[in-house]
LOLO-822459 format. One line per field, with one value per residue: x, y, z of N, C-alpha, C in turn. Coordinates in steps of 0.02 Angstrom, whole numbers. Example, Ala and Ser with C-alpha at 12.3 -4.5 7.8 and 13.67 -1.06 7.14 Angstrom:
<atoms>
nu	[660_642]
nv	[-284_-112]
nw	[390_354]
cau	[615_684]
cav	[-225_-53]
caw	[390_357]
cu	[660_645]
cv	[-165_2]
cw	[390_394]
</atoms>
This chain:
<atoms>
nu	[6377_6406_6294_6258_6266_6211_6249_6171_6211_6201_6321_6364_6260_6277_6404_6378_6290_6380_6475_6394_6371_6490_6515_6434_6497_6619_6577_6533_6654_6720_6641_6661_6795_6841_6958_6997_6910_6945_6968_6937_6934_6892_6845_6836_6841_6725_6628_6643_6626_6492_6428_6460_6394_6263_6248_6260_6146_6049_6063_6022_5890_5837_5850_5780_5656_5618_5609_5507_5393_5382_5347_5244_5259_5237_5325_5458_5444_5425_5547_5627_5584_5633_5771_5774_5734_5840_5945_5915_5912_6036_6116_6084_6137_6272_6299_6298_6424_6548_6594_6554_6417_6363_6433_6428_6355_6178_6021_5937_6020_6101_6014_5968_6018_5991_5851_5814_5860_5786_5656_5668_5665_5531_5479_5550_5491_5362_5392_5413_5291_5156_5078_4938_4837_4706_4753_4889_4890_4834_4932_5043_4993_4977_5110_5170_5119_5175_5309_5316_5276_5382_5491_5450_5451_5589_5638_5575_5631_5768_5758_5707_5815_5923_5876_5860_5737_5607_5558_5694_5801_5905_6075_6180_6185_6228_6286_6242_6175_6039_5869_5797_5873_5878_5742_5718_5804_5776_5641_5671_5769_5695_5601_5683_5734_5617_5585_5700_5683_5564_5603_5699_5622_5560_5675_5712_5616_5636_5788_5905_6034_6006_5901_5969_6064_5982_5933_6052_6083_5978_6003_6129_6096_6012_6106_6185_6101_6100_6233_6230_6157_6243_6360_6499_6525_6625_6705_6779_6676_6574_6610_6592_6453_6427_6506_6445_6322_6366_6420_6303_6233_6328_6332_6205_6217_6320_6252_6154_6235_6289_6180_6097_6075_5946_5792_5840_5794_5711_5711_5662_5532_5357_5254_5139_5179_5265_5201_5064_4887_4796_4659_4659_4701_4769_4870_4917_5024_5077_5167_5085_5134_5268_5375_5388_5421_5544_5621_5646_5716_5855_5936_5968_5879_5759_5771_5771_5641_5565_5604_5556_5418_5397_5435_5327_5213_5226_5228_5087_5024_5090_5117_4998_4891_4932_4989_5093_5239_5276_5360_5462_5481_5564_5456_5348_5240_5202_5087_5031_4889_4838_4926_4987_4878_4812_4727_4574_4494_4548_4514_4453_4560_4653_4584_4571_4704_4742_4669_4728_4859_4845_4803_4918_5010_4954_4983_5120_5120_5055_5151_5240_5190_5226_5265_5233_5076_5014_4930_4813_4775_4668_4635_4544_4546_4586_4752_4912_5032_5201_5371_5494_5627_5805_5964_6050_5948_5805_5633_5489_5328_5168_5063_4961_4799_4728_4825_4877_4764_4746_4857_4823_4707_4756_4822_4715_4667_4623_4734_4788_4684_4591_4564_4456_4421_4278_4273_4334_4249_4132_4164_4158_4029_3974_4047_4079_4068_4113_4068_4183_4154_4146_4298_4429_4543_4711_4750_4633_4485_4354_4278_4299_4211_4261_4288_4292_4354_4279_4254_4258_4143_4071_4157]
nv	[4644_4493_4361_4334_4199_4130_4007_3923_3837_3719_3731_3859_3936_3907_3961_4097_4125_4103_4205_4317_4300_4324_4461_4463_4367_4431_4540_4473_4422_4541_4583_4481_4494_4629_4706_4703_4785_4920_5097_5227_5383_5481_5612_5664_5543_5479_5569_5567_5430_5405_5498_5457_5334_5380_5449_5345_5272_5369_5382_5254_5261_5355_5297_5176_5225_5297_5192_5117_5200_5217_5090_5059_4978_4917_4850_4885_5020_5031_4981_5086_5185_5135_5147_5287_5332_5285_5356_5495_5512_5462_5559_5667_5618_5617_5751_5766_5748_5818_5990_6003_6046_6085_6132_6040_5875_5833_5764_5748_5737_5632_5524_5507_5412_5277_5291_5318_5202_5107_5146_5121_4983_4954_4991_4899_4777_4800_4803_4671_4611_4535_4612_4641_4679_4789_4815_4834_4953_5041_5033_5092_5220_5260_5248_5355_5462_5428_5447_5586_5623_5570_5647_5771_5741_5720_5849_5920_5855_5888_6027_6036_5980_6067_6185_6143_6095_6030_5857_5842_5908_5885_5906_5813_5647_5492_5362_5225_5072_5123_5148_5206_5179_5039_5013_5053_4971_4832_4800_4835_4743_4624_4653_4670_4541_4469_4526_4487_4349_4330_4380_4287_4175_4213_4223_4089_4035_4101_4121_4255_4377_4507_4495_4421_4514_4608_4532_4507_4639_4674_4584_4629_4758_4727_4665_4776_4850_4764_4773_4906_4909_4853_4925_5029_5202_5268_5157_5005_4916_5006_5074_4967_4949_5059_5030_4913_4960_5035_4930_4860_4943_4956_4827_4817_4919_4862_4749_4810_4874_4767_4716_4711_4863_4892_4889_4871_4834_4729_4600_4619_4654_4634_4489_4524_4634_4591_4489_4511_4546_4669_4780_4888_5028_5049_5147_5176_5260_5323_5389_5426_5379_5383_5301_5329_5464_5455_5393_5495_5594_5660_5564_5640_5746_5677_5630_5752_5793_5694_5715_5844_5824_5729_5803_5885_5805_5704_5760_5804_5679_5609_5696_5773_5683_5566_5452_5308_5295_5161_5119_5187_5168_5206_5297_5261_5256_5192_5189_5163_5152_5144_5045_5022_4997_5102_5190_5201_5267_5243_5229_5351_5436_5390_5418_5558_5591_5547_5636_5756_5734_5738_5870_5939_5892_5943_6078_6077_6017_6112_6209_6139_6080_5979_5873_5706_5648_5612_5462_5387_5251_5169_5050_4953_4840_4681_4644_4567_4611_4614_4561_4557_4468_4461_4482_4607_4645_4692_4724_4807_4776_4768_4635_4546_4511_4629_4727_4694_4715_4852_4902_4860_4934_5063_5063_5075_5200_5367_5488_5613_5586_5500_5336_5218_5063_4951_4912_5016_5120_5079_5111_5245_5321_5448_5502_5577_5500_5430_5305_5199_5091_4911_4831_4732_4654_4611_4448_4429_4336_4378_4525_4692_4825_4988_5151_5326_5444_5590_5689_5710_5698_5854_5931]
nw	[2052_2135_2180_2350_2460_2609_2721_2849_2988_3125_3198_3164_3218_3353_3373_3350_3457_3561_3542_3567_3700_3761_3807_3924_3999_4018_4097_4211_4256_4290_4396_4487_4511_4571_4566_4436_4374_4323_4350_4239_4189_4063_3980_3842_3766_3808_3762_3619_3593_3631_3551_3419_3419_3432_3311_3216_3250_3221_3082_3042_3089_3002_2871_2884_2921_2806_2713_2772_2767_2631_2589_2673_2786_2945_3031_2996_3017_3157_3196_3151_3239_3358_3336_3322_3448_3527_3466_3485_3626_3660_3601_3684_3802_3770_3776_3910_3954_4054_4037_3906_3869_3990_4148_4249_4258_4250_4308_4197_4079_4119_4139_4013_3917_3974_3982_3847_3780_3847_3811_3675_3677_3691_3566_3493_3529_3481_3345_3321_3314_3221_3091_2985_2841_2883_3011_2991_2916_3010_3108_3044_3028_3163_3197_3131_3206_3330_3303_3286_3416_3488_3446_3497_3634_3654_3630_3734_3842_3828_3845_3977_4043_4016_4073_4199_4253_4358_4340_4320_4382_4472_4516_4516_4470_4507_4401_4440_4506_4553_4611_4503_4386_4388_4380_4250_4177_4198_4146_4012_3975_3976_3875_3761_3754_3725_3600_3526_3530_3457_3333_3306_3283_3164_3085_3083_3001_2879_2843_2853_2832_2872_2966_3061_3102_3165_3272_3342_3376_3464_3567_3610_3654_3760_3842_3866_3949_4058_4100_4134_4253_4347_4337_4388_4401_4273_4277_4210_4181_4166_4051_3967_3940_3861_3749_3707_3659_3550_3473_3443_3353_3253_3203_3142_3046_2970_2923_2843_2750_2679_2613_2453_2364_2318_2393_2529_2656_2639_2692_2817_2800_2829_2799_2731_2662_2564_2498_2489_2459_2372_2349_2221_2114_1952_1851_1687_1573_1418_1275_1130_972_998_956_819_826_891_793_702_765_856_986_1101_1092_1104_1234_1304_1276_1342_1477_1496_1486_1593_1704_1725_1727_1823_1959_1983_1989_2091_2207_2220_2212_2273_2213_2181_2097_2006_1905_1773_1607_1470_1375_1449_1590_1747_1876_2041_2152_2318_2353_2475_2551_2611_2549_2524_2432_2307_2169_2136_2160_2064_1946_1954_1953_1825_1742_1786_1747_1607_1591_1633_1540_1424_1426_1401_1277_1201_1185_1111_980_891_964_1028_1103_1268_1317_1426_1531_1647_1773_1893_2033_2110_2157_2169_2288_2274_2303_2191_2111_2147_2230_2144_2066_2119_2147_2209_2176_2089_2037_1923_1845_1846_1830_1704_1622_1639_1571_1442_1420_1419_1298_1212_1232_1179_1105_1217_1301_1435_1474_1550_1635_1657_1793_1862_1825_1891_2021_2019_2021_1994_1893_1733_1582_1421_1312_1234_1168_1140_1155_1091_1192_1204_1249_1322_1335_1311_1241_1306_1379_1361_1429_1398_1507_1552_1650_1831_1971_2014_1939]
cau	[6391_6385_6244_6286_6226_6233_6229_6163_6219_6199_6384_6365_6214_6309_6459_6348_6267_6439_6503_6350_6374_6556_6512_6407_6550_6667_6547_6534_6723_6735_6605_6692_6863_6835_7022_7003_6863_6986_6936_6968_6890_6917_6785_6832_6825_6654_6588_6645_6598_6419_6405_6463_6339_6201_6246_6244_6076_6009_6064_5978_5821_5815_5843_5726_5593_5601_5587_5444_5338_5376_5315_5188_5274_5242_5383_5517_5431_5439_5620_5654_5569_5681_5834_5766_5733_5909_5988_5902_5931_6109_6144_6078_6185_6339_6305_6307_6495_6567_6629_6528_6362_6357_6492_6417_6298_6118_5981_5910_6069_6127_5964_5945_6034_5949_5781_5806_5869_5729_5600_5680_5646_5459_5471_5578_5439_5308_5414_5413_5223_5133_5023_4915_4776_4689_4797_4953_4878_4826_4997_5084_4965_4997_5182_5185_5106_5224_5373_5310_5275_5449_5532_5430_5476_5661_5648_5556_5681_5828_5743_5704_5883_5965_5849_5857_5668_5586_5596_5763_5838_5961_6139_6224_6151_6278_6263_6248_6111_5989_5802_5775_5907_5855_5674_5720_5843_5747_5590_5701_5803_5643_5571_5732_5737_5556_5592_5750_5654_5516_5641_5733_5572_5555_5737_5711_5573_5669_5853_5935_6084_5975_5866_6020_6093_5934_5932_6114_6079_5933_6038_6181_6064_5991_6167_6205_6060_6124_6295_6212_6133_6298_6421_6520_6539_6691_6743_6782_6609_6533_6628_6569_6386_6431_6534_6395_6274_6398_6425_6237_6216_6377_6309_6149_6244_6355_6203_6124_6285_6300_6122_6094_6048_5875_5752_5888_5761_5659_5710_5624_5463_5305_5231_5088_5212_5301_5158_4995_4838_4765_4613_4693_4694_4833_4870_4971_5025_5134_5161_5061_5179_5336_5424_5399_5456_5614_5656_5661_5748_5916_5922_5971_5816_5707_5780_5748_5568_5538_5615_5510_5352_5394_5440_5263_5158_5234_5205_5015_5006_5120_5107_4930_4842_4958_5008_5161_5269_5304_5417_5462_5520_5560_5402_5292_5236_5155_5075_4982_4853_4819_4974_5000_4815_4790_4689_4511_4467_4600_4489_4445_4628_4683_4549_4590_4775_4744_4648_4778_4916_4831_4803_4987_5042_4926_5019_5183_5106_5036_5213_5277_5137_5251_5280_5178_5032_5003_4866_4811_4727_4660_4593_4540_4533_4631_4817_4961_5090_5254_5441_5520_5698_5853_6018_6068_5889_5744_5583_5426_5281_5103_5057_4895_4759_4709_4880_4880_4708_4759_4903_4788_4660_4797_4836_4655_4647_4640_4788_4764_4626_4597_4518_4449_4385_4213_4282_4347_4187_4085_4184_4150_3960_3957_4093_4052_4108_4088_4087_4225_4130_4180_4363_4466_4606_4756_4753_4568_4441_4295_4290_4286_4189_4307_4256_4334_4336_4273_4264_4233_4087_4087_4202]
cav	[4612_4424_4344_4307_4146_4118_3941_3924_3771_3720_3755_3932_3964_3901_4009_4163_4131_4108_4272_4364_4290_4345_4521_4447_4332_4483_4578_4430_4420_4605_4585_4433_4519_4703_4737_4709_4837_4979_5162_5269_5441_5519_5645_5664_5476_5467_5611_5543_5362_5409_5537_5414_5286_5416_5465_5283_5257_5418_5363_5196_5284_5390_5253_5128_5262_5311_5129_5096_5241_5204_5024_5050_4919_4937_4821_4927_5085_5027_4976_5154_5222_5111_5181_5358_5342_5277_5409_5559_5514_5454_5625_5707_5591_5640_5820_5764_5747_5882_6041_6005_6094_6108_6121_5977_5838_5832_5703_5743_5711_5568_5472_5507_5349_5220_5302_5311_5132_5071_5161_5086_4913_4950_4991_4836_4726_4816_4785_4598_4587_4524_4654_4627_4712_4852_4826_4862_5023_5079_5035_5142_5286_5275_5255_5424_5504_5412_5479_5657_5628_5555_5706_5822_5719_5733_5922_5940_5826_5930_6093_6028_5965_6127_6234_6109_6096_5967_5819_5831_5966_5868_5924_5755_5582_5441_5308_5160_5036_5147_5126_5229_5143_4970_5012_5059_4918_4765_4790_4839_4679_4576_4669_4653_4468_4448_4545_4444_4282_4331_4387_4223_4130_4235_4203_4017_4020_4127_4147_4310_4413_4566_4473_4401_4576_4637_4490_4521_4707_4672_4549_4674_4813_4697_4657_4843_4867_4723_4805_4971_4899_4835_4963_5085_5260_5274_5094_4967_4890_5063_5083_4910_4955_5107_4996_4865_4996_5049_4868_4841_4982_4940_4764_4831_4956_4814_4708_4852_4887_4707_4704_4745_4929_4893_4859_4847_4807_4682_4542_4637_4668_4587_4446_4559_4683_4559_4441_4523_4561_4735_4808_4949_5054_5054_5195_5172_5316_5326_5439_5399_5398_5394_5265_5367_5525_5437_5377_5554_5645_5641_5538_5694_5783_5633_5631_5817_5793_5652_5748_5901_5797_5697_5854_5917_5757_5662_5791_5799_5610_5586_5741_5797_5630_5511_5392_5281_5278_5094_5117_5226_5133_5246_5346_5231_5272_5150_5218_5125_5187_5098_4990_5010_4983_5160_5236_5169_5303_5237_5240_5424_5465_5373_5455_5629_5595_5541_5700_5807_5720_5762_5943_5962_5875_5985_6141_6066_6002_6174_6243_6095_6043_5923_5818_5658_5662_5557_5428_5360_5198_5155_4992_4939_4771_4650_4626_4542_4653_4564_4579_4515_4470_4444_4531_4627_4670_4680_4777_4797_4794_4735_4587_4516_4528_4699_4766_4680_4748_4924_4914_4853_4990_5122_5058_5093_5268_5416_5535_5668_5565_5452_5280_5178_5001_4948_4907_5084_5159_5060_5144_5317_5326_5516_5525_5586_5458_5416_5237_5188_5029_4849_4826_4670_4663_4554_4402_4422_4295_4416_4597_4731_4893_5039_5217_5386_5484_5661_5728_5681_5735_5921_5967]
caw	[2116_2134_2230_2412_2490_2677_2744_2921_3016_3199_3224_3155_3267_3419_3376_3356_3526_3605_3534_3599_3773_3787_3849_3991_4036_4040_4151_4270_4280_4323_4460_4533_4527_4567_4551_4363_4352_4333_4341_4186_4177_4006_3954_3768_3740_3822_3718_3550_3590_3633_3494_3359_3426_3418_3239_3181_3262_3184_3011_3035_3098_2941_2812_2896_2920_2736_2681_2802_2741_2559_2578_2719_2826_3015_3066_2984_3047_3229_3202_3144_3301_3408_3321_3335_3521_3552_3439_3516_3696_3662_3587_3745_3851_3751_3800_3983_3969_4084_3997_3838_3870_4058_4189_4286_4232_4291_4301_4129_4032_4142_4130_3943_3883_3996_3964_3775_3760_3874_3767_3612_3685_3679_3494_3467_3537_3433_3278_3314_3306_3152_3070_2917_2822_2915_3069_2967_2898_3073_3143_3010_3044_3232_3198_3112_3264_3381_3285_3304_3489_3512_3434_3546_3699_3657_3636_3802_3888_3823_3875_4049_4068_4014_4120_4264_4275_4389_4390_4296_4406_4515_4486_4508_4476_4492_4357_4473_4508_4600_4595_4437_4333_4390_4355_4178_4145_4201_4093_3946_3962_3960_3811_3709_3749_3689_3529_3494_3522_3402_3270_3294_3252_3094_3052_3074_2944_2818_2865_2816_2870_2901_3026_3110_3128_3212_3332_3379_3403_3522_3621_3636_3691_3823_3883_3887_4007_4114_4123_4163_4322_4392_4323_4430_4359_4242_4282_4148_4169_4144_3980_3928_3913_3807_3691_3683_3618_3486_3436_3419_3293_3201_3173_3097_2989_2928_2888_2791_2698_2640_2571_2389_2377_2304_2446_2579_2715_2617_2736_2877_2783_2847_2744_2694_2620_2508_2461_2507_2407_2382_2300_2203_2046_1917_1795_1638_1526_1372_1222_1067_917_1024_915_757_845_907_731_663_806_890_1053_1152_1087_1132_1307_1328_1272_1396_1541_1499_1502_1659_1756_1739_1736_1882_2022_1997_2004_2153_2263_2229_2219_2314_2176_2188_2031_2009_1859_1711_1556_1409_1380_1485_1661_1783_1942_2080_2206_2372_2358_2546_2585_2650_2506_2504_2374_2256_2101_2127_2156_1999_1893_1959_1932_1752_1713_1802_1704_1540_1593_1636_1476_1372_1427_1367_1206_1167_1167_1064_945_853_1010_1037_1159_1315_1325_1494_1545_1718_1790_1964_2050_2158_2129_2217_2302_2275_2298_2138_2096_2199_2230_2076_2033_2157_2141_2245_2124_2092_1983_1917_1786_1851_1801_1632_1588_1639_1516_1378_1414_1400_1226_1175_1249_1128_1123_1257_1339_1490_1467_1611_1627_1692_1866_1886_1815_1943_2083_2008_1995_1973_1841_1666_1538_1355_1295_1176_1138_1158_1123_1102_1228_1194_1306_1354_1294_1295_1233_1366_1364_1388_1431_1402_1565_1534_1712_1892_2001_2039_1895]
cu	[6366_6337_6278_6239_6255_6205_6228_6164_6214_6264_6389_6320_6245_6365_6433_6325_6325_6469_6460_6352_6440_6552_6484_6459_6603_6641_6549_6604_6741_6701_6636_6762_6864_6901_7033_6959_6894_6947_6974_6919_6921_6858_6782_6813_6751_6611_6585_6616_6522_6393_6406_6407_6273_6194_6229_6171_6030_6006_6018_5905_5795_5803_5787_5659_5571_5576_5519_5385_5328_5337_5255_5197_5282_5302_5443_5507_5445_5514_5652_5641_5616_5748_5830_5767_5804_5953_5978_5927_6006_6143_6140_6128_6256_6351_6312_6380_6516_6608_6606_6472_6354_6422_6487_6357_6238_6077_5957_5958_6095_6079_5943_5958_5992_5875_5769_5811_5812_5667_5607_5660_5571_5445_5498_5526_5382_5328_5412_5343_5205_5072_5003_4851_4766_4732_4863_4945_4872_4892_5043_5059_4984_5072_5204_5175_5156_5292_5371_5312_5345_5496_5515_5456_5551_5675_5631_5607_5745_5816_5741_5772_5926_5942_5843_5786_5651_5551_5669_5809_5897_6027_6184_6182_6202_6248_6279_6179_6066_5920_5780_5807_5885_5784_5670_5751_5807_5691_5620_5735_5751_5615_5619_5737_5676_5562_5642_5722_5605_5552_5677_5685_5562_5616_5739_5670_5603_5735_5879_5984_6054_5938_5916_6053_6047_5932_5994_6111_6034_5967_6091_6152_6038_6051_6193_6165_6079_6187_6280_6193_6192_6359_6435_6543_6613_6734_6740_6713_6562_6548_6599_6499_6382_6455_6484_6343_6303_6402_6357_6220_6266_6357_6253_6173_6281_6307_6169_6172_6294_6241_6129_6055_5973_5838_5797_5854_5707_5655_5673_5550_5417_5283_5180_5118_5242_5257_5085_4950_4805_4711_4640_4674_4763_4824_4930_4966_5085_5118_5141_5106_5250_5389_5440_5438_5530_5654_5680_5695_5809_5900_5923_5906_5758_5711_5755_5672_5537_5546_5568_5440_5349_5399_5373_5206_5165_5210_5129_4992_5029_5101_5034_4881_4869_4974_5079_5187_5304_5365_5407_5509_5512_5507_5344_5297_5184_5149_5022_4951_4826_4865_4989_4936_4786_4751_4625_4478_4515_4575_4480_4512_4658_4651_4568_4662_4781_4723_4699_4841_4905_4829_4874_5023_5017_4962_5086_5171_5086_5098_5254_5227_5161_5267_5220_5138_5025_4933_4869_4758_4727_4615_4597_4523_4584_4696_4861_5018_5149_5323_5472_5595_5740_5908_6041_6008_5826_5697_5521_5371_5215_5095_4985_4858_4738_4762_4883_4825_4718_4806_4869_4739_4697_4811_4776_4632_4665_4696_4759_4705_4642_4544_4516_4410_4320_4220_4295_4284_4136_4100_4178_4080_3941_4001_4057_4097_4074_4113_4130_4207_4166_4245_4394_4532_4648_4759_4687_4521_4380_4313_4268_4263_4234_4274_4309_4309_4336_4286_4239_4175_4111_4133_4163]
cv	[4540_4410_4312_4254_4131_4050_3942_3852_3775_3747_3831_3965_3963_3952_4080_4175_4140_4178_4324_4358_4313_4408_4508_4410_4382_4523_4537_4426_4484_4610_4538_4456_4595_4737_4745_4764_4906_5043_5201_5325_5485_5548_5647_5596_5460_5506_5583_5473_5365_5446_5495_5363_5318_5430_5402_5265_5305_5402_5304_5216_5317_5341_5202_5164_5277_5248_5108_5135_5230_5139_5014_4990_4939_4909_4866_4996_5084_5016_5045_5195_5199_5144_5256_5373_5336_5335_5475_5563_5500_5521_5670_5683_5613_5711_5823_5761_5815_5925_6043_6057_6125_6094_6055_5941_5846_5771_5694_5711_5643_5511_5464_5439_5291_5229_5290_5239_5089_5083_5126_5012_4903_4947_4927_4780_4737_4795_4709_4569_4577_4566_4634_4667_4779_4867_4856_4936_5065_5086_5087_5212_5306_5284_5325_5471_5492_5444_5553_5667_5616_5614_5762_5805_5733_5808_5945_5915_5869_5998_6088_6015_6027_6178_6206_6114_6030_5923_5807_5887_5949_5882_5864_5692_5529_5384_5241_5132_5063_5126_5146_5188_5070_4964_5020_4998_4851_4755_4792_4774_4626_4589_4654_4578_4441_4465_4501_4374_4279_4339_4322_4173_4148_4213_4128_3997_4044_4160_4203_4346_4474_4549_4454_4462_4608_4597_4504_4590_4708_4638_4594_4732_4788_4689_4724_4866_4826_4755_4871_4963_4889_4879_5016_5141_5264_5211_5057_4939_4945_5078_5027_4921_5010_5073_4946_4900_5013_4987_4847_4878_4970_4875_4775_4869_4909_4770_4746_4862_4827_4693_4740_4809_4935_4855_4828_4812_4757_4622_4555_4646_4613_4547_4483_4611_4652_4510_4449_4536_4628_4746_4877_4971_5064_5101_5184_5233_5308_5376_5405_5424_5408_5360_5303_5431_5510_5422_5438_5609_5616_5615_5591_5734_5742_5633_5696_5821_5753_5686_5808_5878_5771_5748_5886_5867_5715_5696_5790_5729_5590_5632_5758_5740_5566_5448_5371_5262_5211_5089_5166_5190_5171_5300_5322_5244_5226_5176_5176_5169_5134_5038_4973_4995_5041_5211_5202_5203_5300_5250_5314_5458_5452_5412_5528_5639_5590_5605_5755_5797_5748_5839_5971_5950_5921_6052_6134_6055_6064_6213_6203_6052_5982_5863_5771_5674_5599_5527_5391_5306_5181_5094_4980_4866_4746_4630_4602_4592_4607_4596_4531_4522_4450_4495_4544_4652_4651_4739_4757_4821_4758_4693_4561_4540_4601_4744_4756_4716_4823_4943_4910_4911_5053_5121_5076_5165_5315_5462_5595_5650_5514_5399_5240_5115_5001_4944_4975_5127_5143_5094_5220_5331_5395_5542_5530_5548_5452_5346_5236_5123_4967_4843_4758_4685_4601_4511_4391_4384_4334_4490_4634_4801_4943_5107_5272_5428_5558_5704_5688_5723_5802_5960_5997]
cw	[2114_2191_2290_2438_2559_2699_2820_2946_3092_3229_3220_3206_3336_3426_3385_3428_3574_3602_3571_3675_3803_3828_3919_4033_4060_4098_4216_4300_4317_4391_4511_4555_4520_4550_4476_4335_4362_4317_4288_4168_4122_3969_3877_3738_3750_3773_3647_3543_3587_3572_3429_3361_3408_3343_3199_3189_3225_3110_2998_3043_3035_2884_2823_2895_2849_2701_2707_2773_2667_2546_2625_2764_2900_3051_3057_3015_3122_3242_3197_3207_3357_3398_3337_3409_3549_3529_3476_3587_3706_3648_3648_3798_3835_3777_3876_4003_3996_4035_3924_3833_3939_4096_4226_4257_4277_4274_4229_4081_4053_4129_4057_3910_3908_3978_3890_3753_3787_3831_3700_3618_3674_3604_3463_3473_3488_3362_3267_3306_3233_3138_2999_2904_2854_2975_3048_2949_2960_3109_3111_3027_3115_3238_3179_3171_3320_3367_3303_3379_3518_3503_3483_3615_3706_3666_3706_3853_3887_3856_3951_4079_4071_4066_4191_4294_4308_4337_4371_4319_4451_4480_4473_4518_4458_4450_4388_4479_4563_4576_4525_4382_4330_4363_4280_4145_4143_4150_4023_3927_3941_3890_3753_3699_3711_3615_3493_3482_3464_3335_3254_3262_3178_3054_3037_3014_2879_2837_2821_2862_2904_2966_3081_3141_3179_3277_3375_3411_3465_3581_3652_3676_3758_3870_3907_3948_4068_4144_4158_4237_4370_4385_4376_4384_4339_4251_4215_4130_4144_4070_3937_3900_3860_3742_3662_3640_3550_3443_3406_3354_3236_3166_3123_3035_2941_2889_2832_2733_2652_2593_2504_2397_2362_2360_2500_2637_2698_2664_2801_2863_2810_2785_2700_2647_2558_2470_2480_2447_2423_2329_2283_2132_2016_1857_1751_1592_1480_1317_1157_1010_939_980_851_772_858_844_694_704_840_961_1108_1151_1115_1208_1337_1328_1329_1464_1550_1518_1574_1716_1773_1752_1799_1947_2033_2017_2074_2211_2275_2243_2251_2277_2190_2119_2038_1964_1802_1663_1491_1418_1423_1560_1692_1854_1977_2134_2254_2376_2430_2585_2623_2609_2482_2444_2315_2185_2087_2120_2088_1943_1894_1936_1857_1718_1725_1759_1634_1538_1593_1570_1420_1368_1391_1292_1166_1145_1117_1026_907_898_1014_1100_1203_1305_1391_1499_1619_1727_1865_1977_2101_2123_2186_2225_2314_2273_2248_2131_2155_2196_2159_2037_2071_2149_2180_2200_2135_2029_1982_1855_1787_1818_1726_1593_1586_1582_1449_1367_1392_1325_1183_1187_1192_1151_1160_1301_1393_1479_1531_1595_1666_1768_1896_1880_1870_2009_2079_1981_1969_1917_1773_1618_1470_1336_1232_1142_1165_1120_1139_1136_1221_1258_1340_1307_1270_1286_1296_1346_1400_1381_1432_1461_1546_1595_1771_1920_2026_1994_1836]
</atoms>
């Protein structure tokens, strides 16, 4: 895929603003000329329009949520919660269509959309805040709990609506500008405007199509809430705010689709996610004698050997001890701990993962004694968390002397053993180690004492 370049000019900005203002101009025209605000009551169209909008929002909630948790980015996580809130309550609103779930609509299903979109505006504003360091870690942790609470709220809302429990027990609630709808719409409009303004400031500093899509989506959702206040049930203005919501999510989907598939939401990441510093531990592992083994065996046999090893050594590192596999190149494995800043015990995790990796690999090696053995090297220190590359090849990785030294230490580790540097040893005061002596590391001016990790405390 060729690299895309977007040129932003004052004329383009003005044109974008004009396009976004057209729906408000149309709404104003309908209000000034009520005869144009024609009535069209078509239940199937309403059901599918809202349902498709809900599905698009749900897909966006899933993909942004997965990216946010993988990178520990609170901005993308709150964006995912905004999409999730809109998706869930839009789905409930779709079921309010007569003859779908109930014979007649009730307050719960009727108010679902304005409530969900209004709640999404709160998450939109939260996503526009700047988090860094410990605040970012806390925000991600709270975001996980908020997601669970949001799902519970949706389930309770649906249950109360179906069973007609108070306060969602009224049988008919007209979708006009009454006190409830106005009370939901006005704060939501303000919050979306604030979020769009803050994203616009970010876009001004580093222009990107993804940020522009989010700004347009927030503007359209705000306009949808404006139309909601003035719309008459089943009138053209009423259909307008449904279409505006669909347009908002279509814009974001289009922006996501255009992005290169690697790190699709990188343009939304906080600065701390793409160029922050972390105190972390890095684990390198590779197979001692792999080159010689490859020379004397068929490539298919080599591939089978690697897959057999990785199937048993990766789960202990990732699932049991929380490591992030940064990359696998041939027989080499690079794993980071505390890359998101949420693992203060990163050295203990890395050390335990290294020992667990060797235990798992030993079981495979016992069944295939002719196969090469893993050696593991671990180092701890400060590294830069960076987003490298551009379209056609982007990766989120860690860079610095800490990483380089970890790679060099791995090269000095004995087959079947785990070697650690002095920085890691200092963070593991109760660990049992054996000195491997001072070793010369390529690129280092002074020799470094490396240790073989025998066991951790309590083992």
